[in-house]
C-alpha positions in Angstrom: -2.6 -10.7 -17.3 0.9 -10.6 -18.5 4.1 -10.5 -16.6 4.7 -6.9 -17.0 0.8 -5.9 -15.1 2.4 -7.6 -12.2 4.2 -5.4 -9.4 5.8 -8.2 -8.0 6.1 -11.8 -8.7 7.4 -14.7 -6.1 7.7 -18.3 -7.4 9.1 -20.9 -5.1 10.8 -18.4 -3.1 13.0 -20.0 0.2 15.4 -19.0 2.8 17.5 -20.2 5.4 19.3 -18.9 8.4 21.7 -21.6 9.1 19.8 -24.5 10.2 16.0 -22.8 10.2 13.9 -22.4 7.4 12.5 -19.0 7.7 10.5 -19.0 4.0 9.3 -22.4 3.1 8.2 -21.7 -1.0 6.9 -18.9 -0.9 4.5 -17.9 -3.9 2.4 -14.7 -5.0 1.8 -12.7 -7.9 0.2 -9.4 -7.2 -1.2 -7.4 -9.7 -0.7 -3.0 -9.6 -2.5 -1.0 -7.7 -3.6 -2.9 -4.7 -3.3 -2.6 -1.1 -1.8 -5.9 0.0 -2.3 -6.5 3.8 0.9 -8.6 4.5 0.3 -9.7 8.3 1.7 -12.8 9.9 3.0 -13.2 13.8 6.8 -12.4 14.8 9.2 -15.0 13.3 6.3 -15.7 10.3 9.1 -14.2 7.6 7.3 -11.2 6.4 10.0 -8.8 7.5 12.6 -11.9 5.1 10.3 -11.4 2.3 10.4 -7.6 2.1 13.8 -7.1 2.4 14.3 -10.0 0.3 12.3 -8.0 -2.6 14.2 -4.9 -1.5 17.2 -6.5 -2.6 18.8 -6.4 1.6 19.3 -10.2 1.9 20.6 -12.3 -0.5 21.0 -16.4 -0.2 18.0 -16.9 -1.1 16.4 -20.0 -3.5 13.6 -18.9 -6.2 12.4 -15.9 -8.3 11.9 -12.6 -7.1 10.3 -9.9 -10.1 9.4 -6.3 -9.9 7.7 -5.5 -12.6 8.6 -8.6 -14.7 12.4 -8.0 -13.7 14.0 -10.8 -11.6 16.0 -8.7 -9.2 18.9 -11.5 -9.2 20.0 -10.0 -12.3 22.6 -7.4 -10.6 20.3 -4.1 -12.5 19.3 -2.6 -9.2 17.2 0.1 -11.2 14.0 -1.4 -9.9 15.0 -0.3 -5.9 14.1 3.5 -7.4 10.8 2.4 -8.1 10.3 1.0 -4.2 9.6 2.8 -1.2 9.7 1.7 2.3 8.6 2.7 5.4 10.5 0.2 8.4 8.7 -1.1 11.3 11.8 1.0 13.7 13.2 3.9 11.1 16.9 5.2 11.2 16.2 9.0 10.9 19.6 10.7 11.3 18.3 13.2 14.3 20.9 15.0 13.9 20.1 16.5 10.9 17.3 18.9 10.2 14.2 17.7 8.3 15.1 19.8 5.4 18.5 18.6 5.1 17.8 15.3 6.1 15.0 15.0 3.3 16.7 16.5 0.3 19.4 14.3 0.9 17.3 11.1 0.4 15.4 12.9 -2.3 19.0 13.3 -3.8 19.7 9.9 -3.5 16.8 9.0 -5.7 18.3 11.5 -8.3 15.4 14.5 -7.9 17.2 17.9 -8.1 17.8 19.9 -5.1 15.2 22.5 -5.4 12.3 21.0 -6.7 13.2 17.9 -3.6 13.2 20.7 -1.3 10.4 22.4 -2.5 8.5 19.1 -2.4 9.6 18.3 0.8 7.9 21.4 2.3 5.2 21.5 1.1 4.6 17.6 2.4 5.7 18.4 5.5 3.3 21.5 5.7 0.2 19.7 4.9 0.7 16.9 7.5 0.8 20.1 9.9 4.9 20.4 10.4 6.2 22.5 7.9 6.8 24.9 10.8 9.8 22.6 12.1 11.8 22.0 8.7 14.5 23.8 9.2 14.2 22.2 13.2 16.5 19.2 14.3 15.0 16.1 14.0 16.7 15.1 17.4 13.7 17.7 19.2 11.0 15.6 17.1 7.7 13.7 18.7 7.8 9.9 17.7 4.5 11.3 15.7 6.4 14.2 13.7 9.1 11.7 13.0 6.9 8.9 11.9 5.6 12.0 9.2 9.2 12.5 8.2 9.9 8.7 7.5 6.6 8.3 5.2 7.5 11.7 3.4 11.1 10.5 2.9 9.3 7.1 1.4 7.3 8.8 -1.1 9.1 12.1 -2.1 10.3 9.6 -5.7 6.7 9.3 -6.1 7.3 5.3 -5.8 5.1 2.5 -8.0 5.8 0.2 -4.7 5.4 1.1 -1.2 5.8 -1.1 1.8 4.8 -0.2 5.0 5.8 -1.6 8.2 3.5 -0.4 10.9 3.0 3.4 9.2 0.9 4.4 11.7 2.8 4.2 14.6 2.6 7.6 17.5 0.5 9.5 14.5 -2.7 10.6 16.4 -5.9 10.5 14.7 -6.5 13.1 12.7 -3.2 12.1 10.3 -4.2 8.4 11.0 -7.4 9.6 8.6 -4.9 11.6 6.6 -2.6 8.2 6.1 -5.2 5.8 4.9 -6.5 8.4 2.5 -3.3 8.8 1.0 -2.9 4.6 0.5 -6.5 4.5 -1.1 -5.3 7.3 -3.5 -2.0 5.9 -4.3 -3.8 2.6 -4.6 -6.5 4.6 -7.0 -3.3 5.8 -8.7 -1.8 2.3 -9.5 0.4 2.3 -7.3 1.0 -0.9 -4.9 1.1 -0.9 -1.5 2.1 -3.5 0.9 1.0 -2.9 4.2 2.0 -4.5 7.6 0.7 -4.6 11.1 -0.2 -6.0 14.2 -3.4 -4.1 14.1 -6.0 -6.4 12.7 -8.6 -3.8 12.4 -6.7 -1.1 10.5 -5.6 -4.0 8.0 -8.8 -5.5 7.5 -10.2 -1.9 6.7 -7.3 -0.8 4.2 -6.7 -4.2 2.4 -7.7 -5.1 -1.4 -6.3 -8.4 -0.6 -4.9 -10.6 3.0 -1.8 -12.7 2.8 -1.3 -14.4 6.2 2.0 -15.5 6.9 2.7 -18.5 9.2 6.2 -20.5 10.3 7.7 -19.4 6.6 3.8 -20.4 4.7 1.2 -18.9 3.4 -2.0 -20.0 5.1 -4.8 -17.6 3.9 -4.6 -15.7 0.4 -7.8 -13.6 0.0 -9.8 -10.5 0.2 -11.5 -10.0 3.7 -14.8 -11.3 2.9 -13.3 -14.8 1.5 -11.4 -15.3 4.3 -14.4 -14.8 7.1 -16.1 -17.1 4.4 -13.5 -19.9 4.7 -12.7 -19.9 8.2 -16.2 -19.1 9.2 -14.9 -16.4 12.4 -16.0 -12.8 12.5 -13.0 -11.0 12.1 -9.2 -10.5 11.0 -8.2 -10.7 14.5 -10.4 -13.9 14.9 -9.0 -15.0 11.7 -5.3 -14.2 12.3 -5.8 -16.3 15.7 -7.1 -19.5 14.0 -5.1 -20.0 11.6 -1.8 -19.1 13.9 -2.9 -22.0 16.3 -3.3 -18.7 19.0 -5.8 -19.1 21.1 -4.7 -18.7 24.5 -4.5 -15.1 25.1 -7.4 -14.9 27.9 -6.0 -17.7 29.7 -2.5 -16.0 29.5 -4.1 -12.3 30.9 -5.7 -14.2 32.9 -2.5 -15.4 34.7 -0.8 -12.0 34.1 -3.3 -10.0 35.9 -2.9 -12.9 38.9 0.8 -11.9 39.3 -0.1 -8.4 39.2 -2.9 -8.6 42.1 -0.4 -10.5 44.3 0.5 -9.5 47.6 
């Protein structure tokens, strides 16, 4: 596979915050058109990796390429090909969805009339079109999450980074978003999916990459990880490879405190 067929290439990526080494030599080649489950415990380095790719963090060593282009060259055109749903989205609550989404779309170079039409259509499909002209501050958590997802996709990005994208969504909306992600991957889009809900990652991902303490400790599809670890579920694989095996003991301690008189 040639370089331009890879959506993301990472070589010997390291990152320090003060004396703490957060990334300890990450190497990845991600082809286009795949859903990548990018998982790990808090502090493993997932968010740091994503923020480096997004150009939000500098000071790393190693090499990061998006569609064959090194992001350290200063040419930020590649960012127009990326969509991002953070775990906690900072929306401009005082704006209406129409004002917010047309603003975001214009930042990506879309014409106002085009993005206005597209945004309303997308909100209608997700069942919140009636609130298009309402201020976001009046929205429920699920409605805000839908707006965030729409804002990440308005410009038809080639790479999508999703951090807990299903948070706050009802069951029907979860089914729709899962199907959208599958269709996007089928159309050649590359999706980095990060979640602590292992069951969702297991079912959605073509490939699962597990980080622990700044290192990749597992990389493969679910069946490969299952075979190598001899565990039954992704949650069990996760716990084995990250060394977390005292969840039952901690739960029992928690309950004992609650039951104290």
